[in-house]
MIDOSE-1310 file (N, C-alpha, C; in nm, 2 decimals, decimal comma, always signed):
residues 68
xxxx	+0,08/-0,12/+0,00/+0,00/+0,00/+0,00/+0,09/+0,13/+0,00; +0,20/+0,12/+0,07/+0,29/+0,23/+0,08/+0,34/+0,27/-0,06; +0,38/+0,16/-0,14/+0,43/+0,19/-0,28/+0,32/+0,25/-0,36; +0,20/+0,21/-0,35/+0,09/+0,27/-0,43/+0,06/+0,41/-0,39
xxxx	+0,08/+0,44/-0,26/+0,06/+0,58/-0,21/+0,17/+0,67/-0,27; +0,29/+0,62/-0,27/+0,40/+0,70/-0,32/+0,38/+0,72/-0,47; +0,34/+0,61/-0,54/+0,31/+0,63/-0,69/+0,20/+0,73/-0,71; +0,10/+0,72/-0,63/-0,01/+0,82/-0,65/+0,04/+0,96/-0,62
xxxx	+0,12/+0,98/-0,52/+0,17/+1,11/-0,49/+0,26/+1,16/-0,61; +0,34/+1,07/-0,67/+0,42/+1,11/-0,78/+0,33/+1,15/-0,90; +0,23/+1,08/-0,93/+0,14/+1,11/-1,04/+0,07/+1,24/-1,01; +0,02/+1,26/-0,89/-0,05/+1,39/-0,86/+0,05/+1,51/-0,87
xxxx	+0,17/+1,49/-0,83/+0,27/+1,60/-0,83/+0,30/+1,63/-0,98; +0,32/+1,53/-1,06/+0,35/+1,56/-1,20/+0,23/+1,62/-1,27; +0,11/+1,58/-1,24/-0,01/+1,64/-1,30/-0,02/+1,78/-1,26; +0,00/+1,81/-1,13/-0,01/+1,95/-1,09/+0,10/+2,04/-1,16
xxxx	+0,22/+1,98/-1,18/+0,32/+2,06/-1,25/+0,28/+2,08/-1,39; +0,22/+1,98/-1,46/+0,18/+2,00/-1,60/+0,07/+2,10/-1,61; -0,02/+2,10/-1,51/-0,14/+2,19/-1,51/-0,09/+2,34/-1,50; +0,01/+2,36/-1,41/+0,06/+2,49/-1,39/+0,14/+2,54/-1,51
xxxx	+0,21/+2,45/-1,58/+0,28/+2,48/-1,70/+0,18/+2,52/-1,81; +0,08/+2,44/-1,82/-0,03/+2,47/-1,92/-0,09/+2,61/-1,90; -0,12/+2,64/-1,77/-0,17/+2,78/-1,74/-0,07/+2,89/-1,78; +0,05/+2,86/-1,75/+0,16/+2,96/-1,78/+0,16/+2,98/-1,93
xxxx	+0,17/+2,87/-2,01/+0,17/+2,88/-2,15/+0,05/+2,95/-2,21; -0,07/+2,92/-2,15/-0,19/+2,99/-2,20/-0,18/+3,14/-2,17; -0,13/+3,18/-2,06/-0,12/+3,32/-2,03/-0,02/+3,39/-2,13; +0,09/+3,32/-2,16/+0,18/+3,38/-2,25/+0,12/+3,39/-2,39
xxxx	+0,04/+3,29/-2,43/-0,03/+3,29/-2,56/-0,13/+3,41/-2,56; -0,20/+3,43/-2,45/-0,30/+3,54/-2,45/-0,23/+3,68/-2,46; -0,11/+3,69/-2,39/-0,04/+3,82/-2,40/+0,01/+3,84/-2,55; +0,07/+3,74/-2,61/+0,12/+3,75/-2,74/+0,00/+3,78/-2,84
xxxx	-0,11/+3,71/-2,82/-0,22/+3,73/-2,90/-0,27/+3,88/-2,90; -0,28/+3,93/-2,77/-0,33/+4,07/-2,76/-0,23/+4,17/-2,82; -0,10/+4,14/-2,81/+0,00/+4,23/-2,87/-0,01/+4,22/-3,02; -0,04/+4,11/-3,08/-0,05/+4,09/-3,22/-0,17/+4,16/-3,27
xxxx	-0,28/+4,16/-3,20/-0,41/+4,23/-3,24/-0,38/+4,38/-3,23; -0,31/+4,43/-3,14/-0,28/+4,57/-3,13/-0,19/+4,61/-3,25; -0,09/+4,52/-3,28/-0,01/+4,55/-3,40/-0,09/+4,55/-3,53; -0,18/+4,46/-3,54/-0,26/+4,45/-3,66/-0,35/+4,58/-3,67
xxxx	-0,41/+4,62/-3,56/-0,49/+4,74/-3,57/-0,41/+4,86/-3,61; -0,29/+4,88/-3,54/-0,20/+4,99/-3,58/-0,16/+4,99/-3,72; -0,13/+4,87/-3,77/-0,08/+4,85/-3,91/-0,19/+4,89/-4,00; -0,32/+4,84/-3,98/-0,43/+4,88/-4,06/-0,46/+5,03/-4,07
xxxx	-0,45/+5,09/-3,95/-0,47/+5,24/-3,95/-0,36/+5,31/-4,03; -0,24/+5,26/-4,02/-0,13/+5,32/-4,10/-0,15/+5,30/-4,25; -0,19/+5,18/-4,29/-0,22/+5,16/-4,43/-0,33/+5,24/-4,48; -0,43/+5,26/-4,40/-0,54/+5,35/-4,44/-0,49/+5,49/-4,46
xxxx	-0,41/+5,54/-4,37/-0,36/+5,67/-4,37/-0,27/+5,69/-4,50; -0,19/+5,59/-4,53/-0,10/+5,60/-4,65/-0,19/+5,60/-4,78; -0,29/+5,51/-4,77/-0,38/+5,50/-4,89/-0,45/+5,64/-4,92; -0,50/+5,70/-4,81/-0,56/+5,83/-4,82/-0,46/+5,94/-4,88
xxxx	-0,34/+5,94/-4,83/-0,24/+6,03/-4,88/-0,21/+6,00/-5,02; -0,20/+5,88/-5,06/-0,17/+5,84/-5,20/-0,29/+5,89/-5,29; -0,41/+5,87/-5,24/-0,53/+5,91/-5,32/-0,53/+6,06/-5,34; -0,49/+6,13/-5,23/-0,48/+6,28/-5,24/-0,38/+6,32/-5,34
xxxx	-0,27/+6,26/-5,34/-0,17/+6,30/-5,44/-0,21/+6,26/-5,58; -0,28/+6,15/-5,60/-0,34/+6,11/-5,73/-0,44/+6,22/-5,78; -0,52/+6,26/-5,68/-0,62/+6,37/-5,72/-0,55/+6,50/-5,76; -0,44/+6,53/-5,69/-0,37/+6,65/-5,73/-0,31/+6,64/-5,87
xxxx	-0,25/+6,52/-5,90/-0,20/+6,50/-6,03/-0,31/+6,51/-6,14; -0,42/+6,45/-6,11/-0,53/+6,45/-6,21/-0,58/+6,59/-6,23; -0,58/+6,67/-6,12/-0,63/+6,81/-6,13/-0,53/+6,89/-6,21; -0,40/+6,87/-6,19/-0,30/+6,94/-6,27/-0,30/+6,90/-6,42
xxxx	-0,33/+6,77/-6,44/-0,34/+6,73/-6,58/-0,46/+6,79/-6,65; -0,57/+6,81/-6,58/-0,69/+6,86/-6,63/-0,67/+7,01/-6,67; -0,58/+7,08/-6,60/-0,56/+7,22/-6,63/-0,49/+7,24/-6,76; -0,41/+7,14/-6,80/-0,33/+7,16/-6,92/-0,41/+7,15/-7,04
């Protein structure tokens, strides 16, 4: 019975360690995921800004071509 109790303790200790490791990895994933979402949002805003500026310049060029 003592051997079974020791084996049970070892199994429980390993399971607890694995559960804690899984929680830690999940937390890291959540942090990285939120950072990536923030990066995507910032990148999309920057692309929209550049697209608007490009369109403004195209409009200026077309306007100048129309004057000639």
